[in-house]
Backbone as a printed PyTorch tensor [residue, N CA C, xyz], in Angstrom:
tensor([[[181.6000, 111.0180,  44.7380],
         [180.6430, 109.1820,  44.5260],
         [179.4430, 109.3290,  43.2630]],

        [[180.1780, 108.1260,  42.3250],
         [179.0680, 108.3000,  41.6240],
         [178.3010, 107.7480,  41.4850]],

        [[177.0200, 107.7060,  40.1820],
         [175.5440, 107.2060,  40.7760],
         [175.3090, 106.0580,  41.0060]],

        [[176.6120, 105.3300,  40.2950],
         [175.9340, 103.9310,  40.6820],
         [176.6290, 103.3490,  41.9670]],

        [[177.6580, 103.8200,  42.4400],
         [178.1270, 103.4740,  43.8490],
         [176.9040, 103.6710,  44.7490]],

        [[176.2560, 105.0990,  44.8270],
         [175.2420, 105.3740,  45.6670],
         [174.0520, 104.4840,  45.1730]],

        [[173.4370, 103.6690,  43.9450],
         [172.7890, 102.9890,  43.9910],
         [173.0840, 101.8230,  44.8290]],

        [[174.3990, 101.3450,  44.5870],
         [175.0730, 100.1230,  45.4530],
         [174.5970, 100.1640,  46.6860]],

        [[174.6430, 101.3390,  47.2160],
         [174.8990, 101.4290,  48.9710],
         [173.4810, 101.2570,  49.5510]],

        [[172.8600, 101.9130,  48.4560],
         [171.5480, 102.1260,  48.7380],
         [170.5220, 100.7640,  48.9940]],

        [[171.1190,  99.7160,  47.7420],
         [170.4720,  98.3890,  47.8220],
         [171.1230,  97.4610,  48.5740]],

        [[171.9380,  97.3840,  49.0750],
         [172.5380,  96.8420,  49.7950],
         [172.2320,  97.2830,  51.5270]],

        [[171.7010,  98.4250,  51.7930],
         [171.4160,  98.6330,  52.7020],
         [169.6490,  97.9160,  52.9680]],

        [[168.9790,  98.3790,  52.0550],
         [167.8450,  98.1970,  51.6340],
         [167.6200,  96.6160,  52.0130]],

        [[168.5270,  95.6760,  51.4320],
         [168.3890,  94.6160,  51.6280],
         [169.3020,  93.6270,  52.6730]],

        [[169.4600,  94.7610,  53.4040],
         [170.4640,  93.7950,  54.5190],
         [171.6410,  93.0610,  54.6190]],

        [[171.9900,  93.6360,  53.2090],
         [173.6970,  93.2610,  53.0700],
         [174.8020,  93.6920,  53.7480]],

        [[174.5240,  95.2600,  53.8830],
         [175.2220,  95.7550,  54.4450],
         [174.2250,  96.4980,  55.9090]],

        [[174.7570,  95.7600,  57.0830],
         [173.6590,  96.3540,  58.3460],
         [175.0260,  97.0960,  59.3720]],

        [[174.2900,  97.4490,  60.0250],
         [174.8790,  98.5890,  61.3840],
         [174.6100,  97.8090,  62.5290]],

        [[175.4840,  97.6710,  63.3900],
         [174.9930,  97.4630,  64.8420],
         [176.5750,  97.4690,  65.3110]],

        [[176.4720,  96.2150,  65.7280],
         [177.8450,  95.3780,  66.7410],
         [178.3150,  94.2240,  66.1450]],

        [[179.2570,  94.2090,  65.7630],
         [179.5030,  92.7610,  64.8410],
         [181.0560,  92.3280,  65.1040]],

        [[181.4550,  90.9920,  65.7300],
         [182.5220,  90.4000,  66.1340],
         [183.2970,  89.5560,  64.8980]],

        [[184.6380,  90.5460,  64.2730],
         [185.1550,  89.9180,  63.2560],
         [185.9010,  88.6430,  63.7170]],

        [[186.6560,  88.3230,  62.8600],
         [187.4830,  87.2610,  62.7090],
         [188.7630,  87.9990,  63.5300]],

        [[189.2470,  88.7770,  63.0980],
         [190.4420,  89.6220,  63.8870],
         [190.0880,  89.8620,  65.1140]],

        [[188.8820,  90.0690,  65.5750],
         [188.3390,  90.3150,  67.1810],
         [188.2620,  91.7270,  67.5450]],

        [[188.1910,  92.5870,  66.2670],
         [187.6260,  93.6790,  66.8250],
         [186.3890,  93.7450,  66.4330]],

        [[185.7960,  94.6580,  67.0440],
         [183.9370,  94.8190,  67.1000],
         [184.2210,  95.9420,  66.0200]],

        [[182.8270,  95.4160,  65.0330],
         [182.9360,  96.8080,  63.9280],
         [181.6630,  96.7880,  64.1310]],

        [[181.1990,  98.2050,  63.6930],
         [179.9010,  98.8440,  63.8250],
         [178.8620,  98.7880,  62.4660]],

        [[179.7100,  97.8490,  61.4910],
         [179.2250,  97.6210,  60.1020],
         [179.5810,  96.6610,  60.0210]],

        [[178.6530,  95.4400,  59.1740],
         [178.9200,  93.7670,  58.5220],
         [178.3590,  93.8080,  56.7320]],

        [[179.1180,  93.5420,  56.1540],
         [178.8370,  93.5570,  54.7420],
         [179.0310,  92.1600,  54.6450]],

        [[177.9640,  91.3880,  54.2710],
         [177.7340,  89.9640,  53.9510],
         [177.5820,  89.8580,  52.1570]],

        [[178.3260,  89.4240,  51.4820],
         [177.9370,  89.7310,  50.2570],
         [177.2260,  88.1730,  49.7490]],

        [[177.3280,  87.4530,  50.6800],
         [176.3370,  85.7800,  50.6420],
         [175.0550,  86.2570,  50.3470]],

        [[175.2120,  87.7230,  50.8590],
         [173.2040,  87.5980,  50.7020],
         [172.6300,  88.1130,  49.5710]],

        [[173.7510,  87.9860,  48.3480],
         [173.1370,  88.4800,  46.7720],
         [172.2520,  86.7780,  46.5720]],

        [[171.3080,  86.4710,  46.8590],
         [171.3090,  85.0550,  47.0050],
         [170.2070,  84.8660,  46.2790]],

        [[169.6570,  85.9660,  45.1110],
         [168.6050,  85.4560,  44.2580],
         [168.6620,  85.9830,  42.8520]],

        [[167.8700,  85.8800,  41.7860],
         [168.3940,  85.9720,  40.9180],
         [168.5960,  87.7550,  40.4850]],

        [[167.0680,  88.4180,  41.0230],
         [167.3320,  89.9320,  40.8750],
         [168.7170,  90.5130,  41.6940]],

        [[169.2620,  89.8070,  42.9490],
         [170.4380,  90.4580,  43.0390],
         [171.6950,  90.3970,  43.0380]],

        [[171.4480,  89.0370,  41.8010],
         [172.7300,  88.6370,  41.5030],
         [172.7220,  89.7620,  40.0070]],

        [[171.8610,  89.5580,  39.2390],
         [171.5370,  90.7410,  38.1130],
         [172.2820,  92.5110,  38.7580]],

        [[171.9550,  92.5540,  39.8990],
         [172.1040,  93.9030,  40.2160],
         [173.5660,  94.0340,  40.7420]],

        [[174.3010,  93.1320,  41.0320],
         [175.6810,  92.9940,  41.6150],
         [176.4350,  92.5000,  40.3310]],

        [[175.7320,  91.9090,  39.2170],
         [176.4680,  91.5790,  38.0570],
         [176.6740,  93.3550,  37.3080]],

        [[175.7990,  93.9970,  37.6430],
         [175.8430,  95.4530,  36.6770],
         [176.9080,  96.3570,  37.3660]],

        [[176.4740,  96.1450,  38.7580],
         [177.7750,  96.7420,  39.2450],
         [178.9560,  96.7710,  39.4290]],

        [[179.6940,  95.1220,  39.1770],
         [180.7500,  95.0200,  38.9750],
         [180.8830,  95.5810,  37.5370]],

        [[180.0640,  95.1440,  36.9750],
         [180.5590,  95.5800,  34.7680],
         [180.8440,  97.2660,  34.9320]],

        [[179.5670,  97.6170,  35.6050],
         [179.8730,  99.3850,  35.7940],
         [181.2700,  99.7230,  36.1290]],

        [[181.4140,  99.2950,  37.3760],
         [182.7420,  99.7860,  38.2500],
         [184.1240,  98.9970,  36.9790]],

        [[183.8820,  97.8670,  36.2510],
         [185.3730,  97.5980,  35.4410],
         [185.4600,  98.1820,  34.2720]],

        [[184.1670,  98.5840,  33.4910],
         [183.7630,  99.1490,  32.0490],
         [184.2330, 100.6500,  32.4410]],

        [[184.1730, 101.4200,  33.4630],
         [184.9380, 102.7520,  34.0390],
         [186.4240, 102.6030,  34.6280]],

        [[187.0350, 101.7000,  34.0750],
         [188.4590, 101.5200,  34.7170],
         [189.3760, 101.3060,  33.6740]],

        [[190.3380, 102.2900,  33.7500],
         [191.5500, 102.1130,  32.7600],
         [192.5640, 100.2620,  33.4060]],

        [[191.7030,  99.2420,  32.8390],
         [192.6690,  97.9350,  33.1710],
         [192.7310,  97.5080,  31.6270]],

        [[193.8230,  96.9260,  31.7450],
         [194.1240,  96.1580,  30.4730],
         [193.9880,  94.4390,  30.7440]],

        [[193.0090,  93.7310,  30.3140],
         [192.7780,  92.3000,  30.6270],
         [192.2610,  91.6180,  29.2620]],

        [[192.6360,  90.3320,  29.6130],
         [192.3660,  89.1970,  28.5120],
         [191.0490,  88.4410,  29.2340]],

        [[190.6670,  88.0640,  30.4120],
         [190.0100,  87.0650,  30.9700],
         [189.7350,  87.5100,  32.2380]],

        [[188.5050,  87.3300,  32.4650],
         [188.0670,  87.1040,  33.8190],
         [188.4430,  85.9940,  34.9000]],

        [[188.3480,  86.2280,  35.6560],
         [188.7370,  84.7990,  36.6230],
         [187.4980,  85.0910,  38.0620]],

        [[186.7500,  84.1940,  38.4580],
         [186.4660,  83.7610,  39.8440],
         [186.8090,  82.5270,  40.7710]],

        [[187.2310,  83.0210,  41.3970],
         [188.3040,  82.6220,  42.7780],
         [186.8270,  81.4250,  43.3590]],

        [[187.0060,  80.1350,  43.2720],
         [185.7180,  79.3960,  44.1520],
         [185.9210,  79.4360,  45.6570]],

        [[184.7810,  80.0740,  46.0420],
         [183.4710,  79.3040,  45.8650],
         [182.5990,  80.8560,  45.2460]],

        [[182.9000,  81.7400,  46.3140],
         [181.7920,  82.4940,  46.1340],
         [182.2170,  83.4400,  44.6540]],

        [[183.3420,  83.2580,  44.3050],
         [183.9530,  84.0400,  43.0910],
         [183.2960,  83.2620,  41.7340]],

        [[182.3280,  82.3030,  41.8600],
         [182.2130,  81.6410,  40.4900],
         [180.6080,  82.5320,  40.1970]],

        [[179.7600,  82.4740,  40.9710],
         [178.5780,  83.4310,  40.2410],
         [178.8970,  84.8030,  40.1810]],

        [[179.6890,  85.5830,  40.9060],
         [180.4250,  86.7620,  40.8120],
         [180.9180,  87.0690,  39.3430]],

        [[182.0010,  86.6900,  38.7470],
         [182.6100,  86.1740,  37.4940],
         [181.3720,  86.0400,  36.4140]],

        [[180.7820,  85.4110,  36.7070],
         [179.5180,  84.7870,  35.6760],
         [178.7770,  85.7080,  35.3010]],

        [[178.2110,  86.1680,  36.5210],
         [177.2970,  87.9290,  36.1710],
         [177.7340,  88.6420,  35.7800]],

        [[178.7990,  88.9150,  36.5820],
         [180.1450,  89.9330,  35.5240],
         [180.2880,  90.0320,  34.2880]],

        [[180.7290,  89.0860,  33.5810],
         [180.9090,  88.7250,  32.3270],
         [179.4560,  88.6100,  31.5910]],

        [[178.1050,  88.1750,  31.9660],
         [177.2820,  88.5890,  31.6370],
         [177.0520,  90.2270,  31.2470]],

        [[176.9940,  90.8460,  32.5170],
         [176.2960,  92.2310,  32.4010],
         [177.7390,  93.1340,  31.1400]],

        [[178.7590,  92.8320,  31.5850],
         [179.7980,  93.5280,  30.3760],
         [179.2280,  93.1670,  28.7530]],

        [[179.0080,  91.9650,  28.7090],
         [178.4600,  92.0710,  27.4740],
         [177.4670,  92.6280,  27.0210]],

        [[176.1530,  92.2960,  27.9560],
         [175.1580,  92.7950,  27.5500],
         [175.0490,  94.4550,  27.5370]],

        [[175.4660,  95.0510,  28.8080],
         [175.3820,  96.5080,  28.9430],
         [176.3720,  97.6020,  28.4010]],

        [[177.8790,  97.0030,  28.2660],
         [178.7850,  97.5340,  27.9360],
         [179.6540,  96.6580,  26.7550]],

        [[179.1310,  95.9810,  25.9700],
         [179.4790,  95.9260,  24.6480],
         [181.2470,  95.3860,  24.6900]],

        [[181.0800,  94.6580,  25.9130],
         [182.5570,  94.1840,  26.0780],
         [182.5000,  92.5720,  26.5940]],

        [[182.8440,  92.0970,  25.6120],
         [182.6800,  90.2410,  25.5230],
         [183.9660,  89.7170,  25.6500]],

        [[184.4070,  89.2970,  27.2630],
         [185.5690,  88.9020,  27.6970],
         [185.3170,  87.2190,  27.7490]],

        [[186.3350,  86.4870,  27.6640],
         [186.2020,  85.2710,  28.2290],
         [186.0910,  85.1550,  29.9230]],

        [[185.6090,  83.7640,  30.3860],
         [185.6560,  83.8480,  31.6480],
         [186.2690,  82.5300,  32.5870]],

        [[186.7050,  82.2170,  33.3030],
         [186.8580,  81.0120,  33.9160],
         [187.0180,  81.1160,  35.7050]],

        [[186.7870,  79.9290,  35.8440],
         [186.9570,  79.9700,  37.3040],
         [187.5510,  78.6920,  37.7060]],

        [[188.4210,  78.5370,  39.1050],
         [188.7280,  77.1420,  39.8830],
         [187.7960,  76.2300,  40.2100]],

        [[188.4160,  74.8500,  40.1240],
         [187.6580,  73.8750,  41.5920],
         [188.3730,  73.9550,  42.5650]],

        [[188.2850,  73.7340,  43.9600],
         [189.2320,  72.9040,  44.8130],
         [189.7500,  72.0660,  44.4210]],

        [[189.3740,  71.1690,  44.2020],
         [190.2240,  69.8330,  43.7470],
         [190.1390,  69.4890,  42.3830]],

        [[191.4740,  69.2360,  41.3390],
         [191.5540,  68.7490,  40.2310],
         [190.8440,  67.8960,  40.0570]],

        [[190.1450,  67.6420,  38.7430],
         [189.2030,  66.5060,  38.2400],
         [190.3590,  65.8870,  37.3290]],

        [[190.0290,  64.6280,  37.7960],
         [190.7540,  63.5370,  37.0200],
         [190.2800,  62.7780,  36.0250]],

        [[188.5210,  63.1060,  35.4690],
         [188.2330,  62.2730,  34.6240],
         [187.4510,  63.2850,  33.3830]],

        [[186.7300,  63.0180,  32.7820],
         [185.6170,  63.8770,  31.9230],
         [187.0640,  64.9590,  31.1010]],

        [[186.5780,  66.3430,  31.0940],
         [187.3050,  67.1390,  30.9640],
         [188.8810,  67.4280,  31.5360]],

        [[188.4190,  67.1990,  32.8420],
         [189.8000,  67.3090,  33.5190],
         [190.3940,  68.5400,  34.3500]],

        [[191.2230,  68.8940,  34.8470],
         [191.9310,  69.9190,  34.9970],
         [191.4800,  70.8140,  36.3320]],

        [[192.0720,  71.8050,  36.7740],
         [191.6940,  72.3310,  37.7920],
         [190.6730,  73.7040,  37.4420]],

        [[190.5960,  74.1760,  36.3040],
         [189.7040,  75.4560,  36.3880],
         [188.6040,  74.7010,  35.3380]],

        [[187.6220,  75.8620,  35.3470],
         [186.5240,  75.3640,  34.0720],
         [186.0690,  76.5490,  33.2820]],

        [[185.6080,  76.9630,  31.9860],
         [185.5290,  77.8550,  31.5040],
         [186.5600,  78.2410,  30.1980]],

        [[186.9400,  78.8950,  30.1660],
         [187.9170,  79.4720,  28.8470],
         [189.2240,  79.1720,  29.3490]],

        [[190.6080,  78.9790,  28.6280],
         [191.7610,  78.5340,  28.9880],
         [191.7600,  79.7570,  29.6920]],

        [[192.8520,  79.3680,  30.9090],
         [193.6920,  80.2410,  32.0100],
         [194.8230,  80.6510,  31.3370]],

        [[194.6750,  82.0220,  30.6760],
         [195.9280,  82.2610,  29.8490],
         [195.9130,  84.1340,  29.5960]],

        [[197.0480,  84.4990,  29.4730],
         [196.8600,  86.0520,  29.3440],
         [196.5870,  86.3290,  30.5500]],

        [[196.6960,  87.7590,  30.5480],
         [196.2130,  88.8500,  31.3670],
         [194.4430,  88.5760,  32.1800]],

        [[194.7260,  87.8210,  33.3380],
         [193.2030,  87.6860,  34.1290],
         [193.1160,  88.5570,  34.7980]],

        [[191.7530,  89.0180,  35.1860],
         [191.1300,  89.7210,  36.0230],
         [190.1650,  89.1350,  37.6060]],

        [[190.6870,  89.2920,  38.2960],
         [189.9480,  88.7530,  39.4700],
         [188.8150,  89.2610,  39.6110]],

        [[187.6060,  88.4460,  39.8020],
         [186.6600,  89.1930,  40.8110],
         [186.0620,  88.3470,  41.7360]],

        [[186.0770,  89.1010,  43.0330],
         [185.3780,  88.2360,  44.1470],
         [184.6330,  89.2430,  45.0740]],

        [[184.5050,  88.9560,  46.3990],
         [183.3420,  90.0900,  47.0050],
         [184.1570,  90.7280,  47.9210]],

        [[185.3080,  90.4300,  48.8170],
         [186.3890,  90.9830,  49.9660],
         [187.6100,  90.5040,  49.7680]],

        [[188.4470,  91.4690,  49.9640],
         [189.8240,  90.8670,  50.6570],
         [189.8730,  91.1680,  51.9520]],

        [[189.6580,  90.0750,  52.6240],
         [190.0550,  90.2300,  54.0360],
         [191.8620,  90.3220,  54.5920]],

        [[192.0290,  88.7080,  54.5120],
         [193.6290,  88.4880,  54.5870],
         [194.4710,  88.8080,  53.6960]],

        [[193.5920,  88.0550,  52.5640],
         [194.5260,  88.2160,  51.1350],
         [194.9230,  86.6830,  50.8770]],

        [[194.8410,  85.4900,  51.5410],
         [195.0050,  84.5950,  51.8210],
         [194.4820,  84.0540,  50.4150]],

        [[193.3540,  83.9210,  50.3190],
         [192.6710,  83.7440,  48.8680],
         [193.0750,  83.8710,  47.6820]],

        [[193.4920,  85.1530,  47.5090],
         [194.4150,  85.9070,  46.7370],
         [195.3310,  85.1980,  45.9570]],

        [[196.3050,  84.9360,  47.2130],
         [197.8290,  84.1910,  47.2960],
         [197.7510,  82.7610,  46.1310]],

        [[196.3780,  81.7820,  46.8330],
         [195.9130,  81.0700,  46.5290],
         [196.3450,  81.1580,  44.9260]],

        [[194.8420,  82.1390,  44.5810],
         [194.8690,  82.4320,  43.5120],
         [196.4820,  82.7150,  41.9590]],

        [[197.3320,  83.3650,  42.7990],
         [198.5500,  83.6300,  42.2090],
         [198.7960,  82.2380,  42.1160]],

        [[198.7110,  82.0800,  42.8260],
         [199.6450,  79.9570,  42.7440],
         [199.0580,  79.6530,  41.5260]],

        [[197.6040,  79.4910,  41.2120],
         [197.5570,  78.9720,  40.0170],
         [197.3520,  79.4610,  38.7950]],

        [[197.6280,  80.7390,  39.0070],
         [197.9430,  81.4380,  37.7900],
         [199.5410,  81.0070,  37.2350]],

        [[200.1940,  80.9890,  38.3760],
         [201.9300,  80.8460,  37.8640],
         [201.8540,  79.1040,  37.3950]],

        [[201.1410,  78.6050,  37.6400],
         [200.9760,  76.8410,  37.5850],
         [200.8320,  77.1040,  35.6230]],

        [[199.3050,  77.7300,  35.5140],
         [198.7810,  77.8980,  33.9360],
         [199.9370,  78.7960,  33.3350]],

        [[200.3900,  79.6590,  33.5310],
         [201.1440,  80.5980,  32.9850],
         [200.4540,  81.8550,  32.7370]],

        [[199.4760,  81.9310,  33.2070],
         [198.8960,  83.5520,  33.5320],
         [199.4080,  84.8600,  34.4030]],

        [[199.2190,  85.5850,  33.9590],
         [199.4500,  86.9120,  34.5560],
         [198.4010,  87.7700,  35.5890]],

        [[198.4300,  88.1680,  36.5070],
         [197.5680,  89.0420,  37.3010],
         [197.2490,  90.4580,  36.6360]],

        [[196.1550,  90.9660,  36.3990],
         [195.9960,  91.9850,  35.8090],
         [195.2360,  93.1450,  36.7270]],

        [[194.5120,  92.3520,  37.5500],
         [194.1070,  93.4530,  38.8680],
         [192.6320,  92.5900,  39.3510]],

        [[192.3170,  93.1740,  40.5030],
         [191.3840,  92.2110,  41.1860],
         [189.7960,  93.7890,  41.3420]],

        [[188.9520,  93.1880,  41.0380],
         [187.5890,  93.4100,  41.5900],
         [186.9500,  93.2260,  42.7250]],

        [[186.5720,  93.7640,  43.9550],
         [185.5780,  93.5020,  44.7870],
         [184.8610,  93.9950,  44.7300]],

        [[183.7900,  93.8320,  46.2280],
         [182.4140,  94.8460,  46.1840],
         [182.2430,  95.9740,  47.0450]],

        [[183.4640,  95.8280,  48.3580],
         [183.5510,  96.6350,  48.8750],
         [185.4320,  96.6520,  49.3020]],

        [[185.8320,  97.8450,  49.6230],
         [187.0050,  98.0350,  49.7720],
         [187.3250,  98.6290,  51.9870]],

        [[187.4930,  97.7270,  52.6040],
         [186.9410,  98.2540,  54.3280],
         [187.9550,  99.1520,  54.5640]],

        [[189.0790,  99.4270,  53.9370],
         [190.2360, 100.5160,  53.7860],
         [190.5580, 100.4630,  55.6810]],

        [[191.0410,  98.7770,  55.2760],
         [191.3440,  98.6720,  57.1120],
         [192.5240,  97.7160,  57.1360]],

        [[193.1640,  98.2840,  58.1520],
         [194.8550,  97.7400,  58.6020],
         [194.5670,  96.5300,  59.0090]],

        [[195.7840,  95.8480,  58.7330],
         [195.6200,  94.5870,  59.4440],
         [196.5800,  94.6170,  60.2670]],

        [[197.7480,  93.4940,  60.9310],
         [198.4860,  93.4650,  61.9520],
         [199.1580,  94.9740,  61.5820]],

        [[199.7420,  94.8240,  60.1100],
         [200.7770,  96.3350,  60.3100],
         [199.9270,  97.6340,  60.1600]],

        [[200.5430,  98.9240,  59.2690],
         [199.8890,  99.9870,  58.7500],
         [199.2680,  99.7500,  58.0360]],

        [[199.4790,  98.4230,  56.7670],
         [198.5900,  98.4430,  55.6450],
         [197.5700,  97.6900,  55.5950]],

        [[196.4780,  98.3660,  54.6150],
         [195.3130,  97.0960,  54.5070],
         [195.9050,  95.7960,  53.8250]],

        [[194.9540,  94.8330,  53.9840],
         [195.3950,  93.7210,  53.0710],
         [195.3380,  94.1910,  51.4060]],

        [[194.4380,  95.0950,  51.1410],
         [194.2530,  95.7110,  49.8830],
         [195.4530,  96.4140,  49.1930]],

        [[196.2880,  97.3560,  50.0450],
         [197.2220,  97.7480,  50.1420],
         [198.6310,  96.5780,  49.7930]],

        [[198.5620,  96.1790,  50.6400],
         [199.6590,  95.1950,  50.5040],
         [199.4180,  94.1050,  49.4960]],

        [[198.5890,  93.5260,  49.0420],
         [198.3110,  92.9720,  47.6340],
         [198.4280,  93.9410,  46.4370]],

        [[198.0140,  95.3210,  46.3220],
         [198.6850,  95.8650,  45.6050],
         [200.1110,  95.7420,  45.1680]],

        [[200.8780,  96.2380,  46.3680],
         [202.3590,  96.3250,  46.1970],
         [202.8500,  95.0430,  46.5590]],

        [[202.4720,  93.5360,  46.8980],
         [203.4750,  92.8010,  46.0890],
         [203.5000,  92.1630,  45.1050]],

        [[201.9220,  92.1530,  44.4290],
         [201.7040,  91.8280,  43.1580],
         [201.8370,  92.8520,  42.2840]],

        [[201.5590,  94.1720,  42.3610],
         [201.8260,  94.9040,  41.3980],
         [200.6650,  95.4340,  40.4590]],

        [[199.5290,  95.3390,  40.8880],
         [198.3800,  95.4050,  40.2160],
         [197.3590,  96.3500,  41.0350]],

        [[196.3930,  96.6730,  40.6030],
         [195.0910,  97.5980,  40.5650],
         [194.5390,  96.5470,  41.7290]],

        [[193.6000,  97.1640,  42.6280],
         [192.5110,  96.3360,  43.2720],
         [191.6100,  97.7840,  42.7620]],

        [[190.8460,  97.2130,  42.3930],
         [189.4250,  97.8600,  42.4990],
         [188.1020,  97.5540,  43.4170]],

        [[186.8730,  98.2870,  43.7180],
         [186.2510,  98.0750,  44.4380],
         [185.0340,  98.8600,  43.9680]],

        [[183.6360,  98.4610,  44.4470],
         [182.6180,  98.9810,  43.8810],
         [182.5730, 100.4140,  44.5590]],

        [[182.2840,  99.9830,  46.3460],
         [182.2200, 101.0470,  46.9710],
         [183.4720, 100.9080,  48.2050]],

        [[184.0420, 101.9570,  48.8960],
         [184.6520, 101.7500,  49.9040],
         [184.1460, 102.5940,  51.3110]],

        [[184.7070, 101.8590,  51.8720],
         [184.4050, 102.8470,  53.8610],
         [184.1610, 104.0790,  53.7910]],

        [[185.0010, 104.5670,  52.8040],
         [184.8410, 106.3240,  52.7780],
         [183.5240, 106.9210,  52.2110]],

        [[183.1830, 105.7830,  51.3450],
         [181.9630, 106.3790,  50.3910],
         [180.7510, 105.9730,  51.5560]],

        [[180.5280, 105.1510,  52.1350],
         [179.8990, 104.7060,  53.2510],
         [179.9900, 105.5800,  54.3120]],

        [[180.9970, 106.1310,  55.1560],
         [180.8230, 107.5550,  55.4330],
         [179.9740, 108.6460,  55.2470]],

        [[180.9120, 108.9470,  53.8180],
         [180.1510, 109.8240,  53.2420],
         [178.3560, 109.6150,  52.8770]],

        [[178.3620, 108.7240,  52.6900],
         [176.5450, 108.3940,  52.2900],
         [176.1340, 108.6080,  53.8730]],

        [[176.4530, 108.4150,  54.5140],
         [175.7140, 108.1520,  56.1380],
         [175.6760, 109.6570,  56.4760]],

        [[176.5980, 110.4770,  55.9900],
         [176.5640, 111.9040,  56.6670],
         [175.4870, 112.8340,  55.2600]],

        [[175.2190, 112.6590,  54.7000],
         [174.5790, 112.7590,  53.6130],
         [172.6230, 112.2520,  53.9140]],

        [[172.3550, 111.6360,  54.7320],
         [171.5200, 110.9960,  55.0790],
         [170.1370, 111.8130,  55.4620]],

        [[169.0590, 111.9050,  55.0100],
         [167.9770, 112.7810,  56.1480],
         [167.2130, 112.0370,  56.8970]],

        [[167.5660, 110.5150,  57.0670],
         [167.5600, 109.2180,  57.7970],
         [168.0620, 109.4470,  59.0530]],

        [[166.9950, 109.7260,  60.3940],
         [168.0320, 110.1050,  61.1690],
         [168.2320, 108.7660,  62.0410]],

        [[167.5080, 107.5790,  61.8770],
         [167.6700, 106.3260,  62.1680],
         [169.2050, 105.8150,  61.4700]],

        [[169.5940, 106.0140,  60.0520],
         [170.2420, 105.7840,  59.6950],
         [171.5090, 106.2560,  59.8260]],

        [[171.5360, 107.9120,  59.7860],
         [172.4060, 108.9170,  60.1020],
         [173.2760, 108.2100,  61.6150]],

        [[172.2000, 107.7890,  62.1920],
         [172.8480, 107.8240,  63.6290],
         [173.6870, 106.8220,  63.7010]],

        [[174.0790, 106.1090,  63.0330],
         [175.0880, 104.9350,  62.8250],
         [176.3850, 105.8230,  62.2990]],

        [[176.5850, 107.1640,  61.9810],
         [177.6730, 107.7250,  61.5510],
         [178.6710, 107.6370,  62.6010]],

        [[178.6350, 108.3580,  63.6590],
         [179.8820, 108.2650,  64.4290],
         [180.4280, 107.0030,  64.9120]],

        [[179.5170, 106.2100,  64.9200],
         [180.1970, 104.7350,  65.3010],
         [181.0900, 104.2590,  64.1770]],

        [[180.5430, 104.5480,  62.6700],
         [181.4770, 103.9790,  61.9530],
         [182.5330, 104.9470,  61.8250]],

        [[182.4380, 106.2270,  61.6870],
         [183.9270, 107.2850,  61.4750],
         [184.6710, 107.0540,  62.7560]],

        [[183.9900, 106.9660,  63.9750],
         [185.4550, 106.2460,  64.9920],
         [185.9350, 105.0550,  64.7880]],

        [[185.2270, 104.2040,  63.9350],
         [185.8190, 102.8440,  63.6020],
         [186.9840, 103.1290,  62.6670]],

        [[186.9090, 104.0370,  61.7230],
         [187.4920, 104.6610,  60.6040],
         [189.1610, 105.1760,  61.2410]],

        [[188.8490, 105.6300,  62.2740],
         [189.6230, 106.6520,  62.6130],
         [190.8620, 105.5520,  63.4710]],

        [[190.2730, 104.9580,  64.2140],
         [191.0460, 103.8100,  64.7650],
         [191.5140, 102.8520,  63.9210]],

        [[191.0610, 102.1790,  62.9650],
         [191.5900, 101.4870,  62.1450],
         [191.9830, 101.7670,  60.9860]],

        [[191.3390, 102.7830,  59.9160],
         [191.5060, 102.7090,  58.5900],
         [192.9240, 103.2060,  58.2000]],

        [[192.8770, 102.8140,  56.9220],
         [194.4010, 103.1520,  56.3680],
         [194.1020, 104.9400,  55.6240]]])
């Protein structure tokens, strides 16, 4: 685990963005942890997650021309990631995001920001079922853009209805990499290394969940 990943887990636990307990997911499964990226809801929190995304992306070997944020959660995420890439890593990339409905006045169109063209890298919070990604691919196809990869905060490493996770299915279907700041395996490692008994007490439940539903 790299330093920025440990710092990310420290931060999300401290600010209760990552919580432990018993949570019913949309799938009907009862998860011992829950990650709510919507709680990156202050200026400082946005600055932190933008820096984390930028560090993960700057260290990856991906060729891309543009950053794309899917509406709605992806809009602030792609904005702060682009700013952090430029400020902290000297990587100045254009970015854009989509509207839920096309605008027929003013500048018009379905996207806002830089022209959607070339190889676009998607910045979003998580991939659960892959539905949002497939919607983005339709937008890319209409604009003539190509997907370069996807960057998310957390890879749950959890299989769906089949034997693969949503991320694995996306990687195979579109032949693109999916990067994450952290993964469930790294959360397990983090809990295993804790000297805090209250925090470490969550290890058994999280590990059991991963053994049952993990990929």
